[in-house]
N, C-alpha and C positions, 0 to 999 in steps of 0.2 A: 307511688304512681309511676315514677321513672323506671323502677325495676320491673314493673309489669309491662311497660312499653318495650323495654329491651328483651324481656322474656318472649313477648309476642313476636318481635322481629327475629329472634333466634329460632323460634319454631317455624316461622315462615321461611327463613333462610335454609333450615334443614330440609324442609319439604321441597324447596326449590332445588337443592342439591340432589336429593334422591330422584326427583322427577327428571332432572337433566341427565343423570347417570343412566336411567332406564331408556330414555330417548336416544342417548348416545350409543348404547349397546344395541339398540334395535335398528338403527339406520346404518347402512354401509354403502360404500361407493365402489362401482366397477369402472375402472379407467378405460380409456379408448384402446381398442385392440385386445381387450380381455373379455372373458366370459366366466360367469360363476355357476357352479353346480351346487345345489342345495342338498345338505345332509340332514336327515331327521334322526334324532336319537331313538325313536321307536320303530321307524320303517327303513332306516338306512338311506342309501343314496336314492333320491327321488329323480324322476325323469325330467326335472325342470331345469332349464338353462336360462340364466338371466343375462341380458346384454348390458351395454354401457348405461351408466347413470346412477342415480341415488335410489336405493331400494330399502324396503322394510322387511325384517324377519323377526320372528318371535325369539326374544333373548333366552338363552340357556336351553332352548328346545330345538332350534334349528341352527345349523352352522353353514357358513359359506366356504367353498373351496374355489379359489380363483385361478384360472388357467390363462396363460398368454396365448392368444389366437392369431397374432400377427406373424408374418414371416420373420424368422431370425436365424442367423447363421450358427452353425455348430461345426467346429473343426474336429476331425477324427484322424489321429495319426495311425498308420498301418505299417507294420514291418513284415514283409513277406519274403520267403526264400524262392529262388529260381533254380533251374537246373544249372549245373556246373558251379555250384556253391556261390551263386551271385545273390546278394541280399539287396532288396529294394525297400527304401523308406519313403513313403508317400503320405502326405497329409491331404485329406479330402475335406473340402468345405461344402456343407450341405445347407441349403435354405429350405426350411420346412415349417409347417404349422399343423396343428391337429385339426381334424374335422370336427366342427363345433357340435354337430348332432351326435357324435360318438363319445363326447366327454364323460357322461355318466358311466358308460361301459369301460372306458379307459381307466377311470378312477377306481372302479370296483375290481378290475382284474390286475392292473399294473401299479396303481397309485399315482401320485403326482409327479414323481421323477421318472416318467415313462421314457423320456428321451435318452437317459443314461443306459437304460436296459435294452430298449428296442433298436434304437438307431445304431448303437455301436455294433451289435451282433449282425445286423443286416448288412451294414455298409462294409464291414471287414470281410464278410463272405463274398459279397459281390465284387469288391475291389480286388481281392486275391484272385478270383476267377478271371477277371479282366486282365490283370497284370500277368497272369500265367500264359496268356495268349501271345505275349510279346517277349522278345529277348531284350537284354539290357541296352543294346545299341538302338533298337527301335524306340524304346521308352525315352531315351535321351533326345532323340531327334524329334519325337512327337510332343513331348512335354515342354512348355515354356519354362525358361530358367527364372527362378525367383518368384 
């Protein structure tokens, strides 16, 4: 009799563990300032963006890709040459965030590390063109020290 009760409790515990693991893999949380893009294994990136909160997705069929959509700083060091063999080393701090409606397109074309690819190339080109307009003396007087 006691063995049968323990066997019944064991089966119930196993069913409870399996149900908990399915529910745990189906629920996910999107933190404040973040947005999730849903990826389907049969259709690829869907045009669905999910905002903050607790959400449900079909386990092993759909996958979430979470992007940070709040402003955050990114430092980009640039070393550029000037005429008369003058070298200028500048670090530019950019505050940026992605446009939430463009996240599926960003993910399909550039992937999740878009900031390392796009920001670096754009800012170095723009900063080099701006620095080229000034000579070293003008850069020292216009830029704050430290």
